[in-house]
N, C-alpha and C positions, 0 to 999 in steps of 0.2 A: 504494500500500500504506500502511495506517495505521500509526501508531507502535505501537499495541497488537499489530497483526499482525506487525510487524517483531520486536517483543520476544518474541512467542510463538515465532516461527521460530528466533530466536537462542537462546532458552531450550531449545528442543528439541535444538539442537546440543550444548548443555552436557549435557543428559540422555543423549545418545548416547554421551558420554564416561564415562557411569556416575556423573555428578555432578549433583545438583540445584542449579541456579544461580538465585539471587534477584537481581532487578534492584536492589531497594532496598539489600540488603546489599552487593552488589558496588560500586555507585556511591558509597555512603557510605564504603566503604573507600578508594576512589580519592580522594574529597574529603579525607578525613583525611590521606592520604599526601602529596598534592600541594599543596593550597591553602594551608595554613599557611606552608609554605616559600616558595611563590611570592608570597604576601602580604608576607612579610618582605622579600623582594627588592624589591618595588615600593615599600615604605616607604623603604628605603635609597635607591632610585632617586630618589624624589621629594624626599627630604632633600637629596641632592647637587645637585638642580636648583635649589632655592629658597634654600639656605643662603648663597649669595653676597649676598643682600639683607641679611642680618645682618652678614656680613663687611664690607660696604660702610660700616658705621657708623664704622669707623676705617681700613679699607683705602684708601678713596678719598683721604683726607688723606695717608696714608703714601706712596701712589704718585703723588700729584698728579693724580688723575683728576677732571675736571670732570663735572658731572651728565650732559652729553650724551655724553661719552666712556664713562662707566659704562653709560648706557642703551644705547648702541650695542654695546658689548662684551657686555653681558648678553644682548641680543637676538640676537647672532650665534649663540648656542647653538641657536636654533630654525632658523636658516639652515643650519647644519651638519646638523641633524636632517633638514631638508627634502630636501637633496640626496642623503643616503645612506640614507634610510628604505627605499626600494624595493630597491636592491641588497642591503642587509643582510637583508631578509626573504626574498628569493629564495635567498640563501646559507643561511639557516636551513632553508628547505624542502629544500635539497639535502643539507646536511651533518647535519641533525638538531638538535633543540632542545638536547639535553644539551651538545653541544660548542659550539654557536654562542652560546647564552645565557651559557655560562661565559665565552666570549671577550669578549662584550659587557661583562659585569660587571667582569671583571678589567681590561680596557682603560680603561673609564670611571673605575674606582676609582683607577687609577694617574694618569690625566690630571687628575682632580680633586685628587689629592694634590700634583701638580706645580704646580697653580694657586697653591699657597701660596708659590711662589718667583718669581712674576711680579714685574717691576721697573718697569712703566710701562704706558701705554695700549696700545701695540702688542702687548706680550707678553700682557697681560690679554685683549685681543680675540682673539688667536690661541688662547689656552688655552680660551676659551669656545667658539670655533668647533670646535676639535678634540674638546671634551667632547661637543658635540652630535653630531658625526660618530661618536664612539665609542658613544654611547648609542643612536643610531639603530637601529631594529629591535627594541628590547626590548619595547615595548608591543604593537605589532602582532604581534611574534613570540609573545608569550604568547597573544594571541587566536587565532593560527594553531595554537599548541600545544593549545589547548582543543578545536579541531575534530578533533584526533587522539586525544582522550581522552573527551570529553563529548558524548553524543548528545542532541538535542532539548532538553527543558526543563532537563536537568542542566547544559547549557552556560550557560543563563541564570543558574542558581544560582552556578555557578563564577565567571562574570563579575562578578556582584554582590559576591561575597566578595572578589574580587581588587581591585575598585575602592574597597573600604573603605580601602585603603592611602592614598588621597588625604586623607580627613579624619584618619586616624591620624597621618600624617606631619605635618600641620599642628598637630594637638593636642599631639604630643610635641616637634615640631621647635622651636617658639618658645622654650619654657623651656630645652630642652637647648642650643640655640645661644647663648642668653643666658648660660647658666652657663659654657659653654666660652670665651666671650669674656672672662670674668672671670679666666681663667688666664693673662692677659698676663704675659710674663716667664719662664714656665716653659720650661725647656730653652733659654733665650735666644731664644725665639720670641715674636712678637707674638700678641695674642689671636686675630686673624683667621686667622693662619697655623695656630694650634693647632686652630681650628674646622675649617678645610678639611682638615687632615691627619687628624684623629681621626674626622670624619664620613665620610671617604672609605674608611678602612681596612676597615669591614665589607663594602663592595662587593667588595673583592679576596677576602676570606675566603669570602663567600657564592658568589663565582664559582667558586672551587675546589670548594666543596661541591656545586655543580650537577652536576659530573661523576659524583657518587655518588648523588644524590638525585632526578635528573630523567631517568627512562628515556624514550627517544624515543617508544615506543608501548606499548600494553598487552601485546603479545607479548613484550616485553623486560623486563617487571616481574617480578622474582622473588618479590614479595609477593602476586601473584595466583595462584590455582590454575589448572591447565590449563583447566578448564571455564570459569572466569571470563574467562580470556584469550580463549578462542574465542567466548564469548558477546559480549563487548564488541567484539572485532574484527569480528564478524559484524554487529552492530548499526551500527557506524560505516560499514562497507562498504556496507550497504544504503542508509543515509542518503546517503552520498556519491554512490552510483550514481544515486539519484533526482535529486540536485542537478545532477549532470553532464548527465543527459538533459534537464533543464529549462533550465539556464543555461550549460552548458559548463564545462570545467575548465582551459582553456588561458589563458596570460597575456593574449592578445589578447581573450579573452572578458570579462575584467575591464575592460580599457582601452577597449573598445567598448560597454560597458554603461552607459547614461546614469544608471542608479540609483547606480552607484559614485560618479560625480561629484556627484550630488545629495547623497548621504550625506557626501561630503567637504565640501560647502558647509555642510550642517547642523552638522557637527562643527566647522568653522571658526567659525561663529557661536557655538556653545556654548563654545568655548575662549576667545573674546573675553570672554565673561562670566566664565568660571572663573578664568583667569589675570589678567584685567584687574582684577577685584574682589580676587582673592587678593593681588596685588602691592601694591595701593594701600590695602587694608583697614587696615593699621597707621596710615597717615597720616590716614585718615578718623577712626579712633578717637582719634588724637592730638588732633584738633580739639575733642574733648569736654572737653579740659583735664585729662586723666588724666596722671599721672606715667608716665614711660617704662616702669618695671618692671611696671606694671599693664596696659600695652597688649597685651602678649603673652598674658596670661591672658584678657582680654576677647575678643581675636581668636580664641581657641580655641573660644568658645561656639558660633558658627555651625557649626563643623565637628563638634562633639559632636552637635548636632541633625542634621547631615547624615548622620553615620554611622548614626543610627537610621532616618532617613527613607528613605535609599537602600535599606536592607535590606528595610524594609516594602514600599516601592513596587515593588521588583524582584520580591518574592514575589507581590504582587497581579498584576503584569504577566505573570508566568509561568503564573498560573492562568487568564488570560484568553485568548480567541481573537482579541482586538483589541489586541494589544500596541502598535500604532502610536499609539493614542489616549493610552496611558499615557506614551509617549515625548514626544509633542507637548504633552500636558497639563502635564507637569513643566516644560518650557521656557517655556510660556505663563505659568505661575504665577511662574516666576523673573522674567520680563520685567515683569509687573505689580507684583511686590514691589519690584523695583529702581526702577521709575518712581515708585512711591509714596514710597520712601525719599529720592528726589531732592528732594522738597518738604517733608520733615519736618525740624524743627530740634531737637525734644526728643531728647536722647541715647538715652533708653530706647526710645522709639517708633522712632527711626531704626535702632537696633540690632536691634529686633524684625523690622522689614521686611527688613533685610539678612540676618538669620538665615534667614528664610523663603526669600529669594532663593538663598542659598548652598545650603541644604538641597534646594531644587528643582533647582538646576543639578546637584548630585551625583546626585539621583534620575534626572535625564535621562541622565547618563552611565552609570548602572548599568543602564538599560534599553536604551539606544541600541545598544550593541555586539553584542547578540544578532541585530540585524537583518542586518548584512552577512554574518555567519557562518551565517545561515539560508539564504543562496542562493549563496554562494561556496565552492568546494572546489578542491583541488589547487593548481596554480600560479596559478589565478585568485584563490584565497583569499590566497596569499602576496603577489601583486602588488596585489590590490584592497585588502586591509586596510592594507598599507603606504601606498598612495596616499591612502586616507581619513585615516590618521593624519598623513602628511606635510603634506598640504594643510591639515588642521585645525590642526596645530601652528604654521602661519603666523599663526593667530589669537593665539598667544602672543607674537608680535612686534607685530602690528597693534594688539591691544587695549590693552596697557599704554602703547604709544607714543602712540596717539590720546588716551587719557585724560590723559596728561601734557601733550600739545599743547593740548587743549581747556581743561584746568585752567589752564594758563599764560595762555591768551588770555582766559579769563572770570574768573579769580581765585576759583575755587570748584569744588565737586564736583557742583553741580546738573546742568549740561549734560553733563559726562562720564558721569554715571549715566544720563541720558536716552539718550545714544549707546549705552551698553551694552544698555539695555532694547530699543532699536530693533533692534540686532543679534540679540538673542535672539528677538524676534518674527519676524524674517526666517527664523531657523533653524526656528521652528515651522511657518511656511508651507511651507518646503522639505520638511520631514518629512512633513507631511500630503499633499503632492503626490505622494509616493512610492507611495501605496497600500501593499499588502503584497507586497514583492518575493518572499517565499518562496512565494507562491501564484501569482504572475504569470509569464507567459512573456515572454521578451525581445521 
């Protein structure tokens, strides 16, 4: 059954209730109600993930952390994320997004605040591991939530808007974190403690708000009319029945589907580029000879470009029947731009190449996540999406670590950037090898 046929059938159900239901009007209402709040949650999530890099400017000295101890502790976030991603997403599928996302945000906010009171390497490492454990399930949980609200192309639009949180967090995070670090001595706290405390507080507040603003399903949204509820539930049920018939909806269906593991590998390669470049970008810019207070401003430029490019690229992909080529094309462009930047020494040209690379990586992420949700449903979606995210997040440990190791061995960024370009190209090969999972049988 085609999307138009499904829509026509669902609209007829709305008409049977004495109400003319418009797909465009209904879905735009859903977008307005859910996406801004979810985007805000993601921005806060990403800020809490990366702000330890700014805290380290003075925290490492205060706690006596060596570079290797800081690197290990910071990386343990992704290990905690890896081990608890799948259980957390299965819990969300069972208990509902409203309750479980609220639990995730409140717990990660509290643990992030407690990180302000670590006293040495061991407590810092433990805090980072528990933070990853607490936050595990948030990102795949949102993707799973989208399958319960957005059918077809609307899910692609929702995903693209959600992922704008990455560049937004980077654009506002650097100047905000720098400003908070200047509050050293306020309330008898050090600057890095104030940073961790104040940037974690919004997560707790938003977690409480989730209980009131995130209905689990359309049928539970009091801001939809009865006809709109029935139309949307019918549209989603039809789509999920088609996916179940083609790919299954049990947990084992995800864990025995080779495409899930291929997507996990592609995501792993993409995150090597995303977090690898993101973590080291300030130090790359610092080598241009800029004063420290300008580094944050320059580092925001690639993400401003990325916020625009990912929106445009996702819109083009949503209109195309060959989404896979947009996904692979974006990651190839990133690989080429990174490889070129490795051999450029002029600051302006190097930043231009890095800007193209960051914008392309963000465009890849904005189009990638519609692929798994296009063939996974039920518990298969809960487990499969979590598996893809958890394996991918190991790239957040491997990428920055390998860049640091290669840089130390070669005394420069040329070979680390080549490593990142190679990883991105591998991700493109894996992506193209998938074919189109939504049209293929297992």
